[in-house]
C-alpha positions in Angstrom: 75.7 -20.3 -20.8 77.1 -16.9 -20.5 74.0 -14.6 -18.9 76.0 -11.3 -20.2 73.2 -9.1 -22.0 74.2 -9.1 -25.7 71.4 -6.0 -26.6 72.2 -6.6 -30.3 70.2 -9.7 -29.5 67.7 -8.4 -28.0 63.9 -8.6 -29.9 62.6 -5.2 -30.4 58.9 -5.8 -29.2 61.4 -6.7 -25.5 63.2 -3.5 -26.3 59.7 -1.8 -26.1 58.3 -3.3 -23.1 61.8 -2.3 -21.1 61.2 1.3 -22.3 57.4 1.4 -21.4 57.9 -0.3 -18.2 60.9 2.1 -17.3 58.6 4.9 -18.3 55.7 3.8 -16.0 58.2 2.9 -12.6 59.8 6.6 -13.4 56.9 8.6 -12.9 53.0 6.9 -13.8 53.6 4.8 -11.0 51.8 5.3 -7.8 52.2 2.1 -5.4 54.5 -0.7 -6.4 53.2 -2.9 -4.1 49.6 -2.2 -5.5 50.7 -2.6 -8.8 52.1 -5.7 -8.0 48.7 -7.3 -6.6 46.8 -5.7 -9.5 48.9 -8.0 -12.0 47.5 -10.9 -10.0 44.1 -10.0 -11.7 45.5 -10.9 -15.2 44.6 -14.0 -17.1 46.4 -17.1 -15.4 48.7 -17.8 -18.6 49.9 -14.1 -18.4 50.5 -14.3 -14.8 53.0 -17.5 -15.5 54.7 -15.4 -18.4 55.0 -12.0 -16.4 56.2 -14.4 -13.3 59.5 -15.7 -16.1 59.9 -12.1 -16.7 60.3 -11.6 -13.2 62.3 -14.4 -12.7 64.8 -13.7 -15.6 65.4 -10.0 -14.2 65.7 -11.6 -10.2 68.7 -13.8 -12.0 70.7 -10.9 -13.9 70.7 -9.0 -11.0 71.8 -11.8 -8.4 73.9 -12.6 -11.5 75.5 -8.7 -11.4 75.8 -8.6 -7.8 77.8 -12.1 -7.5 80.3 -10.3 -9.9 80.2 -6.7 -8.2 78.2 -5.2 -11.1 75.6 -2.6 -8.8 76.1 0.5 -7.0 74.4 2.5 -3.6 71.6 2.9 -6.0 70.8 -0.7 -7.2 72.6 -2.6 -4.2 68.9 -3.2 -2.3 67.2 -4.9 -4.8 70.7 -6.3 -6.1 71.5 -7.8 -2.7 67.7 -9.4 -2.2 68.1 -10.8 -5.6 71.1 -12.7 -4.6 69.4 -13.6 -1.6 66.4 -15.1 -3.1 67.5 -16.3 -6.2 70.5 -18.3 -4.6 68.0 -20.1 -2.2 65.7 -21.2 -5.3 68.5 -22.7 -6.6 70.5 -24.5 -3.6 66.5 -26.0 -2.8 66.8 -27.0 -6.5 63.8 -24.9 -7.5 65.8 -23.3 -10.5 69.1 -24.7 -11.9 71.4 -22.7 -12.7 75.2 -24.1 -12.7 76.8 -20.9 -13.8 75.4 -18.9 -10.5 76.8 -21.8 -8.5 79.9 -21.4 -10.0 80.1 -17.7 -9.7 79.1 -18.1 -5.8 81.8 -20.4 -5.3 84.2 -18.3 -6.4 
């Protein structure tokens, strides 16, 4: 399974969310930590779904880090995602054989 992003196959609603989130983070967020904490007040099911979005983002950053697809602007986030995601894979909490293949190259 290829984890390269095919933007043509991303649903319009998902693209709209990314654009709105980008605008929020780029000028409206006052505290990333408090925003994250506030998200825990969402309905329990929505917390689960939001965490799945977070895991998808972390996976993409980790895969990009393994491939050298980052620069000084996102190196910290990419490296941290890689370390965290790698631990989850090694602990068998996430199954991702492609990540293991990337790590072993």
